[in-house]
Backbone as a printed PyTorch tensor [residue, N CA C, xyz], in Angstrom:
tensor([[[-17.5230,  68.3640, 100.2680],
         [-16.1320,  68.8050, 100.6970],
         [-16.1140,  69.4800, 101.6550]],

        [[-14.7420,  69.8230, 102.0040],
         [-13.9110,  70.6040, 102.9650],
         [-13.7590,  71.9190, 103.2570]],

        [[-13.6040,  72.5180, 104.2250],
         [-13.9090,  74.0180, 104.0610],
         [-12.3850,  74.4100, 102.7430]],

        [[-11.3120,  74.2730, 102.4270],
         [-10.4980,  74.1910, 101.5360],
         [-11.0680,  74.2610, 100.1600]],

        [[-12.0210,  73.1370, 100.2470],
         [-12.9440,  73.2750,  98.9610],
         [-13.7560,  75.0440,  98.7050]],

        [[-14.9270,  76.0500,  99.7200],
         [-15.1280,  76.8800, 100.0520],
         [-14.4960,  77.5390,  99.6130]],

        [[-13.3460,  78.0840, 100.3300],
         [-12.2610,  78.2870, 101.0490],
         [-11.3100,  79.6360,  99.0270]],

        [[-11.5130,  78.0320,  97.9120],
         [-10.6580,  78.0980,  96.7220],
         [-12.2610,  79.2810,  96.1710]],

        [[-13.4920,  78.9400,  96.6860],
         [-14.3110,  79.1660,  95.4670],
         [-14.5760,  80.4150,  95.5880]],

        [[-15.0670,  81.0770,  97.1770],
         [-16.0730,  81.7580,  96.9520],
         [-16.3370,  82.6350,  99.0430]],

        [[-16.2610,  83.4270,  99.4810],
         [-16.2980,  84.0690, 100.9210],
         [-17.9130,  84.0880, 100.8710]],

        [[-17.9030,  83.9940,  99.4220],
         [-19.9980,  84.1220,  99.9740],
         [-20.1820,  83.3310, 100.5810]],

        [[-19.2810,  81.9190, 100.5410],
         [-19.4720,  80.8270, 101.3060],
         [-19.9780,  80.8770, 103.0340]],

        [[-19.5510,  81.8970, 103.0570],
         [-19.3590,  82.0960, 104.5990],
         [-20.2300,  82.7320, 105.2080]],

        [[-21.3350,  83.2860, 104.4470],
         [-22.7680,  83.4250, 104.3570],
         [-23.9370,  82.2240, 105.2030]],

        [[-23.5790,  80.6910, 104.9940],
         [-23.7700,  79.7030, 105.9100],
         [-23.3710,  79.4130, 107.0000]],

        [[-24.1020,  79.1120, 108.1570],
         [-23.9120,  78.5780, 108.7760],
         [-22.9030,  78.5500, 109.3060]],

        [[-23.5870,  76.6670, 108.7780],
         [-22.5650,  75.8990, 109.0690],
         [-20.7520,  75.7730, 108.4770]],

        [[-20.6190,  76.5590, 107.3360],
         [-19.1250,  76.9050, 106.7460],
         [-19.1370,  77.9890, 107.4630]],

        [[-19.5270,  78.6220, 108.3610],
         [-19.2560,  80.0770, 108.7510],
         [-18.7000,  79.7790, 110.3090]],

        [[-19.2230,  78.3900, 110.6690],
         [-19.1350,  77.5780, 112.4960],
         [-17.3040,  76.7630, 111.8630]],

        [[-17.4340,  76.2450, 110.9000],
         [-15.7130,  75.5570, 111.0770],
         [-15.0090,  76.0820, 109.9250]],

        [[-14.9790,  76.2330, 110.0160],
         [-14.0100,  77.4040, 108.5500],
         [-13.2840,  78.0830, 108.9620]],

        [[-11.7880,  78.0790, 109.0460],
         [-11.1020,  79.7250, 109.4040],
         [-11.3270,  80.4720, 109.1050]],

        [[-11.1840,  80.2760, 106.9760],
         [-11.0980,  81.7450, 105.8930],
         [-12.4600,  82.3730, 106.7030]],

        [[-13.4600,  82.4090, 107.5710],
         [-14.8700,  82.3990, 108.1560],
         [-14.3030,  83.3170, 108.8710]],

        [[-13.7470,  82.5640, 109.8750],
         [-13.1380,  82.9630, 110.7910],
         [-14.0900,  83.0310, 112.2360]],

        [[-14.3190,  81.2810, 112.1810],
         [-14.5390,  79.7840, 112.7930],
         [-13.8460,  79.1420, 112.5270]],

        [[-14.0420,  77.9610, 112.9990],
         [-13.2260,  76.9400, 113.2130],
         [-12.4330,  75.8390, 114.3400]],

        [[-11.3260,  75.2590, 114.7710],
         [-11.0170,  75.3250, 115.4070],
         [ -9.1070,  76.3760, 115.7430]],

        [[ -8.5230,  77.1390, 116.2890],
         [ -7.6490,  77.5720, 115.8410],
         [ -6.2550,  77.0820, 116.8170]],

        [[ -6.6550,  76.2670, 117.0590],
         [ -5.4900,  75.0580, 118.6770],
         [ -6.6620,  73.7040, 118.3160]],

        [[ -4.9480,  73.1790, 118.7010],
         [ -5.8090,  71.6020, 118.7010],
         [ -6.4420,  71.5550, 119.7540]],

        [[ -7.3020,  71.0540, 120.7450],
         [ -8.4320,  70.1100, 121.3980],
         [ -8.4030,  68.2930, 121.5830]],

        [[ -8.0590,  68.0210, 123.2570],
         [ -8.1730,  67.0750, 123.4590],
         [ -9.2080,  66.6950, 123.3500]],

        [[-10.1020,  65.9570, 122.8470],
         [-11.2090,  65.4650, 123.1270],
         [-11.1610,  64.3800, 124.9690]],

        [[-12.4250,  65.1230, 125.6040],
         [-12.3620,  64.1020, 126.3110],
         [-13.3020,  62.7430, 126.0840]],

        [[-14.2510,  62.8080, 125.9260],
         [-15.2620,  61.6310, 124.9890],
         [-15.3260,  61.4250, 124.0040]],

        [[-15.7560,  60.1630, 123.5850],
         [-16.1280,  60.1390, 121.7110],
         [-16.9490,  61.6250, 120.9040]],

        [[-16.4700,  62.0820, 119.6190],
         [-17.4220,  63.0560, 119.7660],
         [-18.8070,  62.9310, 118.8010]],

        [[-19.5710,  63.5160, 118.6360],
         [-21.0910,  62.9210, 117.7130],
         [-21.1240,  63.6930, 116.6360]],

        [[-21.6000,  62.7430, 115.7350],
         [-21.7940,  63.4710, 114.2890],
         [-22.4680,  64.4300, 114.5860]],

        [[-21.9740,  65.5660, 113.6450],
         [-22.5390,  66.8080, 112.6120],
         [-23.9500,  66.3960, 112.4350]],

        [[-24.5000,  67.2440, 112.8680],
         [-26.2860,  67.6780, 112.5130],
         [-25.9100,  67.6230, 111.1760]],

        [[-26.9960,  66.8020, 110.4320],
         [-27.3650,  67.6910, 109.1220],
         [-27.8780,  68.5370, 108.8390]],

        [[-27.4540,  69.0330, 107.8370],
         [-28.2110,  70.1720, 107.6500],
         [-29.9170,  69.5470, 106.1230]],

        [[-29.5310,  68.4240, 105.8470],
         [-30.0430,  68.1770, 104.0860],
         [-30.6330,  66.3430, 105.8090]],

        [[-31.1990,  66.1850, 103.9770],
         [-31.6620,  64.6720, 104.9330],
         [-30.5320,  64.4760, 104.5640]],

        [[-29.5740,  62.7200, 105.4490],
         [-28.1590,  62.4150, 104.7660],
         [-29.0380,  61.4750, 103.5260]],

        [[-28.1430,  61.2230, 102.4010],
         [-27.9910,  60.2830, 100.9070],
         [-29.0250,  59.0880, 101.6170]],

        [[-29.1910,  58.7640, 100.6150],
         [-30.4990,  57.3420,  99.9780],
         [-29.0220,  56.1600,  99.3860]],

        [[-27.6380,  56.9490,  99.5030],
         [-26.8320,  55.6450,  98.8190],
         [-26.8860,  54.9340, 100.3710]],

        [[-27.0530,  53.3320,  99.8080],
         [-26.2270,  52.2500, 101.2130],
         [-25.5150,  52.7800, 101.2470]],

        [[-24.5340,  52.4100, 102.6800],
         [-23.2990,  52.3360, 102.8030],
         [-21.9550,  51.6050, 102.7270]],

        [[-21.0050,  52.1720, 102.4200],
         [-20.3360,  51.5210, 102.2020],
         [-20.0260,  50.0010, 102.6050]],

        [[-19.0650,  48.7600, 101.4670],
         [-19.6310,  47.6250, 101.9810],
         [-17.3930,  47.3160, 101.8750]],

        [[-17.3200,  46.9160, 103.7050],
         [-15.9690,  46.3220, 103.9420],
         [-15.5860,  45.6570, 102.5830]],

        [[-14.2830,  46.1830, 102.1670],
         [-13.3970,  45.5980, 101.1510],
         [-11.9690,  45.6820, 101.8930]],

        [[-11.8870,  44.0410, 101.9450],
         [ -9.9320,  43.6880, 102.6360],
         [ -8.7040,  44.6530, 102.3020]],

        [[ -8.0830,  45.3360, 102.5280],
         [ -7.2390,  46.1560, 102.1870],
         [ -6.0300,  45.3090, 101.5340]],

        [[ -5.7140,  45.4510, 100.2700],
         [ -4.6180,  45.5960,  99.8650],
         [ -3.2320,  46.2460, 100.0660]],

        [[ -2.2520,  45.5430,  99.6660],
         [ -1.0780,  46.3940, 100.2220],
         [ -0.4110,  47.0330,  99.0740]],

        [[  0.3500,  47.6310,  99.4170],
         [  1.8740,  48.7120,  97.9640],
         [  0.8750,  49.0220,  97.6290]],

        [[ -0.3600,  49.9110,  98.0120],
         [ -1.0670,  51.5180,  96.6320],
         [ -1.8920,  52.5490,  97.4660]],

        [[ -1.8940,  53.2800,  96.9100],
         [ -2.5500,  54.7350,  97.8180],
         [ -3.4770,  54.7240,  98.4490]],

        [[ -3.8120,  54.5280,  99.4950],
         [ -5.2180,  54.8270, 100.5640],
         [ -6.6600,  55.4370,  99.7360]],

        [[ -7.4460,  55.0330,  99.4590],
         [ -9.0220,  56.5450,  99.3080],
         [ -9.7810,  56.2470, 100.2260]],

        [[ -9.6450,  57.1640, 100.3550],
         [-10.7380,  57.2520, 101.5790],
         [-12.9730,  57.0690, 100.9360]],

        [[-13.3060,  55.9980, 101.8290],
         [-14.8220,  55.3740, 100.8490],
         [-16.0750,  56.6580, 101.0510]],

        [[-16.3460,  57.2130, 100.1010],
         [-17.4690,  58.0720,  99.7920],
         [-18.6500,  58.4610,  99.4610]],

        [[-19.3870,  58.8090,  99.6660],
         [-19.6880,  59.4210, 100.3520],
         [-19.5060,  58.1780, 101.9220]],

        [[-19.9230,  59.4360, 102.8300],
         [-19.4050,  58.0220, 104.4780],
         [-21.1060,  57.8700, 104.8000]],

        [[-21.7490,  57.3990, 105.4060],
         [-22.8920,  56.4380, 105.7260],
         [-24.0720,  57.3410, 106.4590]],

        [[-24.6580,  57.1900, 106.2410],
         [-25.7430,  58.0550, 107.7240],
         [-24.8970,  59.6740, 107.8210]],

        [[-25.2060,  60.0980, 109.5990],
         [-25.5250,  61.4830, 109.4650],
         [-23.8620,  62.2450, 109.3500]],

        [[-22.6550,  60.8940, 108.8690],
         [-21.3420,  60.9290, 109.1350],
         [-21.2520,  62.3300, 107.7960]],

        [[-21.9510,  61.4170, 106.6030],
         [-20.9610,  62.2920, 105.4580],
         [-22.3030,  63.4230, 105.2830]],

        [[-23.5970,  63.8140, 105.8990],
         [-24.5480,  64.3610, 105.9610],
         [-24.5310,  64.9010, 104.2890]],

        [[-25.2430,  64.0240, 103.5180],
         [-25.3500,  64.1740, 101.7550],
         [-24.2570,  64.0750, 101.7620]],

        [[-22.8910,  63.6200, 101.7340],
         [-22.3020,  64.4640, 100.9170],
         [-21.4280,  65.9210, 101.2160]],

        [[-22.0890,  67.3710, 102.2760],
         [-21.3170,  67.8020, 103.3500],
         [-19.8890,  67.1400, 103.7880]],

        [[-19.6390,  66.1280, 104.6830],
         [-18.7240,  66.1240, 105.6560],
         [-18.0240,  65.6240, 104.7700]],

        [[-16.6020,  64.7200, 104.8850],
         [-15.2480,  63.6700, 104.0340],
         [-14.5970,  63.3310, 105.6140]],

        [[-13.9300,  63.0550, 104.9600],
         [-12.7490,  61.8230, 105.9530],
         [-11.8270,  63.3240, 106.2660]],

        [[-11.0040,  64.1630, 105.1680],
         [-10.7970,  65.4040, 105.3890],
         [-11.2810,  65.7010, 106.7850]],

        [[-12.3950,  66.5890, 106.2070],
         [-13.0130,  66.9640, 108.0620],
         [-12.8400,  66.5630, 108.9130]],

        [[-12.8480,  65.3780, 109.4910],
         [-12.2910,  65.4370, 110.5230],
         [-11.2840,  64.5840, 110.6220]],

        [[-10.2810,  64.6830, 109.7180],
         [-10.0520,  64.4210, 110.4220],
         [ -8.9080,  65.6680, 111.0080]],

        [[ -8.8640,  66.7490, 110.0850],
         [ -8.8020,  67.7510, 110.0810],
         [ -9.1510,  68.0830, 111.7980]],

        [[-10.1760,  68.1060, 112.5010],
         [-10.3510,  68.0450, 113.6530],
         [ -9.5470,  67.2640, 115.0690]],

        [[ -9.5940,  66.1980, 114.8660],
         [ -8.9290,  65.5460, 115.4590],
         [ -8.9630,  63.5420, 115.1300]],

        [[ -7.9750,  63.6230, 115.7200],
         [ -8.4440,  61.6000, 115.7200],
         [ -9.0340,  60.7120, 116.1740]],

        [[ -8.9720,  61.9050, 117.3320],
         [-11.0250,  60.5340, 118.4750],
         [-11.5760,  60.1140, 117.3880]],

        [[-12.1530,  60.5100, 116.2060],
         [-13.2110,  60.5110, 115.4070],
         [-13.2470,  58.8910, 114.6020]],

        [[-11.2460,  58.8020, 114.7160],
         [-11.8460,  57.2150, 114.1000],
         [-12.1210,  56.1910, 115.3970]],

        [[-12.0550,  56.7290, 116.8150],
         [-13.1660,  55.8730, 118.0350],
         [-14.9120,  55.3400, 116.5620]],

        [[-15.0570,  55.8470, 116.1050],
         [-16.4140,  56.1700, 115.5100],
         [-16.2850,  55.2300, 114.4340]],

        [[-16.9040,  53.4270, 114.1430],
         [-16.6900,  52.7940, 113.6240],
         [-16.7250,  52.9490, 112.3090]],

        [[-17.6800,  54.2560, 111.5230],
         [-17.8530,  54.1040, 109.4560],
         [-16.7070,  54.8010, 109.5300]],

        [[-15.9210,  56.0330, 110.6460],
         [-14.9550,  56.6810, 109.6180],
         [-13.5540,  56.0380, 109.9540]],

        [[-13.4390,  55.5310, 111.5050],
         [-12.6860,  54.4710, 111.2280],
         [-12.7030,  53.3490, 109.5850]],

        [[-13.6230,  52.3910, 109.5810],
         [-13.5710,  51.5450, 108.0180],
         [-13.6680,  52.8970, 106.7650]],

        [[-14.1020,  54.2420, 106.4400],
         [-13.5950,  54.5130, 105.5520],
         [-13.0720,  55.5140, 105.0180]],

        [[-12.0210,  56.1910, 105.9910],
         [-11.3400,  56.5870, 106.3580],
         [ -9.9770,  56.8570, 106.3250]],

        [[ -8.5860,  56.6480, 105.3550],
         [ -7.5860,  56.8300, 105.2060],
         [ -6.9350,  56.6750, 107.0380]],

        [[ -6.9340,  57.7540, 107.0310],
         [ -6.5490,  59.2280, 107.8560],
         [ -6.2290,  57.9300, 109.5990]],

        [[ -7.7210,  56.6370, 109.1260],
         [ -7.7270,  55.7600, 110.3720],
         [ -7.4300,  54.3440, 109.9150]],

        [[ -6.7320,  54.2560, 109.3580],
         [ -6.0490,  52.9600, 108.2050],
         [ -7.5320,  52.2390, 107.9490]],

        [[ -8.2310,  52.8000, 107.1330],
         [ -9.7090,  52.3360, 107.0860],
         [ -8.9550,  52.8360, 105.3760]],

        [[-10.8390,  52.9610, 104.9470],
         [-10.8460,  53.5040, 103.3620],
         [-10.0130,  52.5230, 102.2870]],

        [[ -9.3210,  52.7070, 100.9720],
         [ -9.4100,  51.3070, 100.0170],
         [ -7.9860,  51.5960,  99.5240]],

        [[ -7.1590,  50.7590, 100.2410],
         [ -5.8710,  50.5390,  99.6260],
         [ -5.4180,  50.1530,  97.9520]],

        [[ -4.5560,  51.0130,  97.6620],
         [ -4.1320,  49.6470,  96.3750],
         [ -4.4870,  49.7570,  94.9190]]])
């Protein structure tokens, strides 16, 4: 889920530190774009990562809309807490990480067609 999801539900979600820190509607988040000087680290999950296997790379097909491959593997998805929209809203530098590049449409990954 991303900040938009929580914002449309209830401001009580701002009581969760991860949401309060990362979402603009709670007073967190980034108000100005930043240029990272190094490759960002994945967020530290508050719950154990999903035990689902990592997605298998599928060859892209042309001509159709792209869909992100979810859930993101390992700590990148934090058991469903973070998705491609979360990383896209922060920086294209996340595309330097193979898990994000492979699974997220904004990095030319995901599934097309």
